[in-house]
N, C-alpha and C positions, 0 to 999 in steps of 0.2 A: 885831630882835625886842624887843617891849615887854612888860614885866611890870606888871600892874595890882595895886595894893596896897590893901588895906582897912586903914587906919591905926587903925580903932577896935578891931581885935583884935591884941593883941601876943603872937602865938603863937611868934614867932621874932625873931631879931635885927633883921630888916628889916620886920617886920609880917606879917600874914596874906596869902597869895597866893590870890586867887580867880579870876584869869584870866590866861592867857599868850597874847598875840597872835602867831601865827606867820605871817609874810609872806615870800613869795619869788615870783619870776617865772621863767618858762621861755620861751625864744624858739624858735619852730618855724620850720624852713626845709627845704624839699625841692624838688628840681628836677622839672619836667615836660618831658620830651624829646619831640621829634618826629623820627622817623628812618625808615629803610627797610631791611628785611632784616637784622634784628638778630642772627640766628643764623648769618649768614655768618661764617666764621672770620676773615675779614679785618676784621670790624667789632668794635672793642674796647669800644664803649660799654657793652654789657651786662656784660662782664667787669669794667670799671672801676667800674660802678655797684654791682655785687654785693659787691665787695671792701670791707668795712667798714674793714679795716686792711691796709695794704700789706705788713705783716710776717708775716702768717699765711695759711695756705691756708684760704680761706673755705668753710665747710660750708653747703650749700644744699639745701633741700627744695623740689621743684617740683610745683605743682598745675596741671592743664590742664583747660579746659572741653571736655567731650565734643563740643561743636559744632565745635571746631577739628579734632579728630582724625577726626571723621566726614567732614569735607570734605577732610582731608589725612591719610590713614592713616600716612604716614611722618614725621609731625611729631615724635613722641617720639624717633625715631631721629636726627632733625636736632638735637634738643637734646642727646642723648648725644654726638654727634659734636663739638658745640661745647665741651662740658665736657671731653671727652677731649683736645681741642686745647689747652685752657687748664688742664690738670691740675695745673700747678705753683701756680696761683693759686686754682683752684676745685675743689671735690669734691662730688659728689652723694651725699647720705645714703641715697638710695633711687632706684629708677627713677621717672621722672615719673608721678605718680598722676593718672589721668583721672577726673574727677568730672562729674556731670550739671550742665548749666547751666540758666539760666532760674530761675523761681521755685521749681522743685523743689530747688534748692540751698539755699534759705533756710528750712530746717526744723530744728527742734531736734535731731532724730535725726542729721541730717547734720553739725551742729556737734559732737555727741558723737563721731561717727565721725572727724572731723578731730582732735579731742583724742587719741583712741586712737592714730591714726596718728603724730601728733607725739610722743607718749609712747614708742611702740614704737621710734621712730628717735632717741630720746634728744635731742630738740631742746632747746636751751637758749638763753639770751639773747644768746649770742655767735654763734649761727647766724643764717641768713637764710632767709626764705621768698620764693620767686618764684611769683606766681600769674598765670596767663595765661588770660584769659577775658572774658566779658561782665560787665556791671554786677552782676548777681545773685550770680555766683560770687565776684566781688571783694568784695562786701558780706559774704558768709558767711565767706570765708577771712580777711578783714580783721578781723571780729569775733573769730574763733578766735585769730588772732595777737595781738590786743590784750589778750586775757584769759588766754591760756596763759602760765604763769609771769609773769603781769602785764605781758607785752609782749615780742613777738618782732619784730625788724626785718623789715619787709615791703617788697618791691619789686613794684609792680603793672605788668602789661603788658596793658592793655585791648585786647580783640580785636573790639569792635564800634564803630560810629559813636557810639552813645549813651554807651558807656563812655569812649571817647577824648575826647569833648567835654564830658562832664558827670559821669556816675556814677562813673567811675574816677579822677577827678583831685582830689577833695575830701578831707574829713577824717571822713566818716561811714561807719560800718559797721553791720550789723545783719541780723536775719532776721525772718520772719513768725511770728506766733503768735496763737492764739485768734481766728482769722479777721480779723486786723488786719495790714496791711502794715507792716513795719519796727517792730513793737511793741517788740522787744528790740533794743537797740543801744548803741553807744558812739561817742565821738569819739576818733580816734587817727590823726594824720597818718602817711602812709607814709614810708619812707626815700627813695623816689623813685618816679616814674611814667615809664614809657617807652612811648610810642605808636609802634607799628610799622605803617606804612600798608600793608605787604605783607599783614598779617593780614586786611585788609578786602576783599581781592580775591576771596575765596571766599564772601563773604556773599551771601545771597539779596537780590534787588532790594528786597523788602519791608523787610528789616532795614536796608539802606543808607538808604532814604528815612525810615524810622521815626526814626532817630537825628537827622535834621535838624530834628525838632520842637523840640529843645532849643536849636538855633541860632536858630530863629525866636523862641522864647520870650525868650532873653536879649537879642536884638536889639530886640524890641518894647518891652521894659521899660527898657533901658539905652542903646541906641545906634541912633538914628534913621538915621544914615548907613549902618551895617551892614545895617539892615533894607532900605534902598533898594537896597543892593548885592545882597541876597538876591532882591529883586524882579527886578532886572535880569538876574540869572544863574540864574533858576529853571529854565529849560530845561536848561542845562548841569548843574545839580545833579541833576535827574531822571535824566540820563544818567550821573551820577557821574563826570563828566570829572575826571581826576586832579588837575590844578592847582587847579581851582575847588573841588572837594570838600575837598581837603586844607587850603586856606585857610579854608574855612567851619568846618572842625573846629577848627583852631588858633585862629582868632579867637573862636569860641564858648568854647573852653577858657580863653582869656585873659580874657574878660569874666566868666566864672564865678569864676575865681581872684581877679580884682580885687574882686568882691563879697565873697568869703570873707575875703580878707586885708585889705581896706580898708573893709569895710562896718560894722566896729565890733562884730560879733557872730559870730565864726567858729564858736563852739560853740552857737549858737542859744539863748542864755539868755533872750532877749526873745521877744515874740510875733510880731513882723514876720518874714515869710519871702518876700521878693521873688522869690527863685529858685524858689519853689514856685508861681509864677503858673500858674493853670489846673490845679493839682495836687489841690485838694480833691476835685473831681469825678473827676479822672483815676484817683486811687487807688480810689475807689468803683466806677468802671466796670471797672477791672481785677478787683476782687474779685467783682463781680456776674457777670462773664464767666468766672470761674474762671481768670483770667489767659490766656484764649484770645487776647485782644487784646494787642498789643505796648504797652509803656509809652509809647513815642513817639506811637503812634496814639491812645492815651487822652489824652495831654497835648494833642494837637492838638484833640481834641473839647473838652477842658476849657478851652483858650484861646478857642476859638470861642464857647463858651457864656458865659464870663465877659466877653468883649468885647461880645457882643450884649447882655448884661445891663447893662454900663456904658452902652450906648446907650439902653436902656430907662429908665434912671434919670438920663439927661441928663449923664453924665460925659464922653462922647465923641461926636463928630459921626458921622453915618452914613458919610461918605466914608472916615474913618480906620478905622471898624469894618470896612467892606467891603475895605479894603486888606489887613487881616490875613486875612479870610476868603478873598479871592482868592488870596493867596500860598499859603496852606495847600492850597487846591484845586489850584493849579498844580503844587505839589510832589507831588500825588497822594493826599492824605489824604481819607478819607471822614469827614465831620464829623457823623456821626450813628451811633448804635448802638441796636438795639431795646431793650436793657436799660434805657435811659434812661426808657422808658415803664413800667418795673416799678412795680407798686403793691402795697400791703399793706392789710389790713383795718384801717381807722382812720377816725375822724371828723375827725381833724386833717389839714388839707390838706397841711401840711408833712410829716407822717408818712406820708401816702398815697404819696408819691413816694420810692421807695427811694433814688434819687440824692441827694435833699435830706438824707437821714440822714447822708450823707457830711460835711455841715457840722459836725455834733456830733462825729463821729469825728475830723475835722480839728482842731476846738477842743481835744479831748483830746490830740491829737498835739502841738499847740502848747504844751500844759501850762498854759493860762490862758484869757484872754479871746480870743474868736474874732477873728482878724485876717486879712482877705482883701485881697490886692493887686489893684487894678483899674486899668485904663488911663484916663488923662485925655487922652492923645494918643500918637502914635508916639514911643516913647522916654521917656514921662512916665507916672508912676503916683501913686496915692494908696492909703492903707490904710483899709478900712472895718471896723467891728466888728459890723455887722448886715447880713443879707441879706433883702430883701423876697421872700418865697417866690412871691407872685403874679407879680412881675416876672421872677423866675428861670424860672418855668414858661412865661411868654410867650416868653422867650428860647429856651427849649428847644423850644417849639412852632414857632418861626420856623426853627430849624435843621432840624427834622423836615420842615417843608413844603419848605424849600430842597432837602433831600436827595431828596425825591420828584419834584421838577420835572425 
């Protein structure tokens, strides 16, 4: 710690103090596990992960996505059985609380409800929260944990493909407000993330495929060899063959975490957001459809749009552009939605297209200058600070025509 002195003022024995520089560093470290059947009483991984200290009986509060219990009504009982088996090490503060998943979870009223529940159960900073669910519920509970008593230890157990390979493994939390996705949020690493592949078995086919969009995204911006692997295994991925899909999820998570931990900006202080490739339009499409479209489906459209735009402005050749389009189509993604044609009354061409308004919303999300990641090749990117609206509309029209053929 350094103290700056103004030697012109002799108010004390060592002069006038006008500024104290406080400097310290904190190292963050959390594991991301890949496992199967975590609530089998013979599996000690969850018990060992929840126990912050080996010398005390760990108090735990559990939140479950309603999508899980809808598909498996006995899931809460399975959790109770596990905690009963390890009652010397773990204790439930309350019966597992079932909460709505999806974007319905990311509302201010739901956050206040979480605070009330935590307060009623006398949750403190020595307790632990286990949240089991999709990315939206993990976001909401994560925000509540990071802000309640200024931070409650959190263990995430993602239950969807998208959450296991992207949304549930990073350091961001938040909820939607004022018609903006993730307007309110914070950065708070979890204590641990445990991916249980068994949870994916009850997902609808649409949700299994939707989550693969993030694997395509991180491959096309960071790993050409993984992208080629996805192309070669597209059929098995559409069938959600176990070994193939589990490798895709784990490799996707690995690449995401590599960017977060080694990209130089884990808390997104700068403007560059390579992991948000295709997301400026995806977020707008989600909002315009009132979240009827899945996040992964919107990201697929966003990637296709930005890749075609990169071709329109001569950043990428047509063959590489079509490689991405073909892969997304092979995986079963529809690369068009009618809301892309939404218009409003305006003489400004950019303002006429509702989708292009997403650029300004994304700039505000970045907190500074607009910065859009675009492809220059498979596994290669560049950042641009301006978007040519005419070229973007041409790219949009190309996707629309392709969708109709």
